[in-house]
N, C-alpha and C positions, 0 to 999 in steps of 0.2 A: 504494500500500500504506500502511496506517495501523495504528497500535497504540493500544490502549486506554490512556488516561491513568491515572496512579497513583490518582486519586480515582474513576476509573470513570465520569466525567461526560461525557467527550468523546473524540474520536479525535485523535491527533497524527500528522500526515502525515509519512511517512518518504520516500516516493518518489511523484512525479507526472509522467507524460509525457502531454502533450495530443495526441500523435499527429500533430503537424504543424499542428494547428488553432490559431488565435489564442487565447491565454489569458494574461491579465494579473493573475490572482488571486495574492495573496501566499500562498505555500505554508505560511507559518508560522501562518496563521489557523486557529483550532480548527475541527474538523468535528463538530458536534453528533450525538449518537446519537438518531436519530429515523427515521420512515418505514421505507423498505426496509432501510436499515442497521440500524435498531433490530430489525427482524424477523430479520435474519441473526444478530445477537447473541443474541436471545431464543431462537430455535429451534435454533441451532447448525447450520443447514443452508444450502446455497447457494440464493439467491433471485435472480430476475431480473424485469425489466419491459421489454417491447418497445414500450411506448407511453408512455415516461417523459416525453417532451416535452409531453404533454397533461395530465400529472398536476398535482395541486395543489402538489406539492413544488417545482415549477419556480420558484415565486415566492420561495422561500427561497434561491435561488442568488445568491451575491454578484456584484456588478457586475464584468464582465470575464471571468466564467467561460465556458469553452467550452460550446457548446450540446450537450445530451445528448439523443439520440433514443431510446436504450435503455441500460440499465445492468444489471450483474450483480455481486453481492457474495458472496464465499465466506468464511466465518469461518475464522480461524486458531485452532485448538484445541490447548491444552496441558492434558493430564490432564482432558479433557472440558469445559474452560472456555474460552469465546471470549476471546481476548486481543487480537484485531486483525482486520482485514479485508483481503482481496485483492479489489480492484475493477476492473472493465472496463466500457467503454462504446462506443457508436457502432459496433456490428458491422453491416455491410451485411445487410439482410434479417432482422436480429434474432437473438436467442439461442435455442438449442434445449435440450432435456433432455440431449442428448449433450454440448453445450457445458458444461452444469452439472456433469455427471459429470467432464469433463476438468478444469474449473477447480477442482472439489472435490479432485481428485487433486493438482493443483498446490498447492492450499492445504495439503494434508497434508505435501508435501515442504517447503514454506516453514515449516510449524509445527515439523517435525523440526529444520530448520536453526536456527530461532529458539530452540527448547528447548536445543539444543547450545550456542548462543551464550550463552544465559543461564546455562547450567551452567558454562561456561568463565569467564564474568564473575563468577559467584558464587564459583567456586574461586579466582580471582585475588583477589577481595575478601577471601576467607577467609584466603588466604596472606598478604596485606598486613596484615590484622589480627593474624595470628599473629606476623609479623615485627615489627610495632610492639610487641606485648606482649613478645616475645623480647628485643628490643634495649632497651626501656625498663625492663625489670625491674631492680630494685636488687640482686637475688640473682644469683648466677652460674648461667647456663644453658649447657650444652654438649652436644655430640653426638660420639660416637666409635665406631669399629667394634670388633669383637671381638678385635682384636689391640692395642688401645690407641692406634690412630692417630686423631687428632682430625679431625672432619669440619666442625664448625661450633662457634662460641662467641659469646655475646652481648657487648655492649660492656662490661658490668660485669666479666666474666671477663677480657677483653682488657686493660682498664684496670688491674685488680688485678695481673695478671702482667706487664704492660709490653710486650705483643706487639701487632703490627698484624694486621689481618684477613688480609692476604695471606700471613702467616707461619703461619696455622693448619695447612695441609697438612703442614708440616715438623715439627709437634709430636707427640710420643708420650709415654706415661707415663714412659718412661725419661728424657726430657729435663727432667722436672719433679720427679722423686722421687729420694730417696736409695735406696741398695740395700735398706735395711731397709724403707723405706716402699713401695718397688716390690713387694717380696714380699707386703706386705699388700694392695696394689692388685690383684695377680694372683689372690690368694685371693678377693677381692670379685668379680673378673671371672668366676671359675669358678662362684661362687655364682649370679651373674646368668644364666650360660649354663644352669645346671641348673634354677633356679626362676623366672627371668624377673623377679625383683624382689629388692631388698635388704631384709633383715630389720630393720636399724636404721641410724641415722645413723653415719657413720664419719668420724673426724678424720684429716686429712692435713696434713703440713707441706710446702708447695709451694715450689719454687725459682723466683723471678722471673727475668726476663731479665737484671736487673742483679746477680744472684747473692744478693740478699737473700731472706729467707724469710717466708712468711705462713702462718698456720694457717687451714684451712678445714674446714667440716663439710659432708659431702655425702650425698646419697641418690640412687639411680639405679634405672632399670628398663629392660627391653628394650622397644623399639618394633617393630611388625610392619608388613610391607607384603605385600599379597596373601596374608595368612595365614602368612607366613614371617618369622622373626627378621631384622630389617634392621640395626639398630644399637642403641646404648645411649644413652639420654638421661638426663642427671643435672642436679640442682639443688644448688648449694652456697652457703655463706654464709661471709663473712670473719669469723672469730672471734678474730682476733689480739688485739684490745683486751680481749675477754672473758677470754682466756687470761692476759693480763698482770694483769688484776684478780684472777683466781684465784690466780696465782702470788704476787701481792702479799699476798693474804690468808693464804696458806700461810706466807709469810715472816714476816708480822706475828705469826702464831700461834707460829712457831718462836722468834722473838725474845722473845715474851712468856714462853714456857717457859724460854728461856735466862736471861732476867732473874730468873725465880723460882728457878732453880738456882744463879744466880751467888753469892747469899749463902752457900749451903752450901759451894760450891767455894772461895770466898775464905777462909772460916773454916778449912777443912781444909788449904789451902795456906799460909795465913799462920802457922799454928802452927809447922810445921817451919822456915819462913823466919825467924821471930822467933828461933828457937834458933840458926840459922846466923849471923844478924846479931849476936846477943848474944855467942856464944862467940868469933866472929872479932874482935869489938871488944875482948873481954877479952884475947885473945892479943896484939892490937896494942898494948895498954897495957903489955905487958912490955918491959923495957929491954934484955933479953939476947938478943933475936932477931937472927939473922944478917940482913943486908940482903936477900938473895935470898928468904928465907922471908917477911920482912915484905912484900916486893913481891907475893908470891903471895897472902898473906893479905889484902892491900889489894884485890887483884883479886877474891877471894872475897867480901869485904865489899861492894864496890861492885856486883858482879853480883847479889848477894842483895838489895841495896837496889833495884836496877833491877827485879828480878823482883817485888818488893813493889809498886813503883810501877805496873808493868804490870797487876797484879791490880786495883789501885785504878782504873786507866784502864779496864779491862774492866768493872768495876762501874759506873763513870760512864757508859759507853756503854750497858750493858744496863739500868741503873736510872735513867738520865738525871740523874745527880748533877752539880752544877756543879764545875768544876776551877779552881784558882787560876791566874791568868795574870799575866805580867810581861813587860816589854820584853826582847827576846832577839835575839841575833845568829844569823841562820840559818846563817852559815858555821860558827860554833862548834858548833851542834847537829848539822850534817852531819859535821863532823870527829869528834865524839864517837861517832857511829854507825860511821864508817869505822874508828875505832880498835877497836871491838868486832868488826868483820868482817875485820880484817886477816889473822888466821890462816886463816880459811875461804877467803878470796880467794886467798891464796898457795897453799893446798892444791888449789884448783880451777882454777888458771892464769887467774885473773881479774885483768886490769890495770885500774887506776883512774886516770883523768886528771881533774884538777880545774881549773876556770877560775873561781876565786872573785873576786868584786868586793871589793877591800879597803875600799872606801868605802860598803859596803852599809848602808842605814839599818836601824834596829831595827824589829822587829815585835812586837806584843803577843800572846803565845801562852802556852799551858801547855807549858813546855819538855819535860816527860816525854811528853806526848801527841804533840807535834810530832816528837820523836825517833822515836816509834813509827811515825809516818807514813813518815818517811824510811827507817827500818829495813825496813818491809814492802816498800817500792818497791825498795830495793837488793837484798833477799833474793830477790824475784821475778825481778829482772833476772839475778842470779847463777844462779838455778835454770835458767831457760830458755836462757841462753847455754851453760851446761855440758851441758844435755840435747841441744842442737843440735850442738855441735862440741867439747865438753870443754875449752873455753877461751873467752875473750871479753874485750872491752874496754868498760868502763863510763865514760862521760864525764859529769861533773857540772859544771853551769854555774850560777852565781848572778849576778843582775843586777837593776838598778833599771829598771823600765819604767813610766813615768808615775807613778802614785801607788801602785804595788804593787811588792813584791819577788818576783822570779820565780826558782824553782829548777827546772832541767831535768835529767832523768836519762835519758841516751841509751845504749841497749845495741845490740850487733850480733847479737842473737839472731834467732829465726825470724820475729818480728813476730806480729801478731794477725790472725786471719781476719776478714773483713767481718761474718760472722754472729755473731761473738763480741764485737766491739768495743762494741756497745750493751749488753752484759750484764755486762761485767767489774766494774762497781761494784755489782752486785746481790748482796745477801747470799746465801751458800751457792752461788754460782756459781764453779766452778773448772774449769780445763782440765788441772790437774795430775793425775798418777796417784793412784789411791786410796791413802790413807795419807800423801800429801805435803801435804795441805791440805784444809780444809773450806769454803773460799770466803768467809771472813769478813774476811780481811786488807784487801783494797782497799775493801770496803764500809765498814769502820771508818775507813779513811783518808779516804774521801769524807765521812763523817759529821763527823770531827774538823775537816777543812779547812773545810767548810761552816759549822760552828758558830763558827769563827774569822773568818767573813766573807770567806773566800777561795774559790778555785776550783781544781779539779783535773781535768785531762783528759789524753787520750792521743793521740799522733800516731803512726800506724803504717802500714806497708805490708808485706803478706806477703813474707817472704824478705829484708826489709831492716831488721829490727830495730824497736824501739819507743822512743818518747820520752814519759815521763810528766812533765807540767808542773804544778807547784804554784805558785799565785799567792796572796800574802797581803798585805793592806793595810798600808801603812807606819804605824808607831805615831805617834799625834798628841801623845804626852806629851813 
């Protein structure tokens, strides 16, 4: 049996049995299309020659070929085109028309088997090409049933979410989505069941295996098998970086608007503050004030001055105005803040423990701005400890580490969840209840510390409190 070569110029032998006769011919040698073989290809009919040994074609036989007394060739037809030959030879007393009909029938069976084999090979190749495209795609490609159970996912999807291929059968919408996001996914699923396709791209925030979150944009459609809905295939794209850029642009616009409003706010607030400072100073100049009244007035005067400095600090942050810096003792700055918070801490059952290094080197900072940093950190710690268990312990430690001064603020509050840790220094990000903060405190702290050449970071574990660490370069003066 031989098949037509890809270029159609010759036969390629698949099977050759000499019937027990001596034959030393290399079966890998090509078999040209000519003579009786050429006639079978050309006519598409079975042909035979019972006097082949005396024909001119015998001289083309390669050395070592078995002697052929008679031959018969039946074409192998697929869709009416001859793609190979089924050959027989050396029948005693020669071939007959009945033999031709029988071999033609055999050829038809072989053609059917060959066609099926090629169909399977084509399907296998098609599946391999699809799998290669599926796995090499940079976009997320996934397959799930109508209950949200995942059937398959490509490498991009698995790598983004941190799962292994063998874990796919255990995944469902519910394991990747929050309750709110799950409701949206179920709505999309219902739409797909009714229409077979998704009208527009949908954004989802998916939870990775490590509990971090990524933003993806997806589109899906129903795929069918034997005319019936089989599953849902979707394509998604990681848009986490794009979302960050969008959020950054929104924040930039907000800060720009905030900066434009800052001048008006400062003017409106400074006017009454100037009156408070001025009148309290006039009263302090009197010699007949009782000492307790003088102490209260001094407190009013100092707090009004501090409020004025905070406004200037806000203006400096919003409008990028330079602030005057001077060598300062971090211990003293923190003590000033603790003095202001003493009443609130006592009221909220907050205990403060301090471990101050008495030999701490000076740092060059804007004192008012750095007090603001420490104040925001301490107020945040107080808030979350009180919210968690209506009491708490704040431990403040200062120390020299290499060429920096480090101040650590450790609380025993609820800690910070992994998904929020990376956002706490972003402007307008807040986990406090509405009305308790707008999310600018820590972003301002980060800006101030960075402008002083320092660093600020948080160390936390959910349920085990948080430690904010501020590091500032030691003054060279």
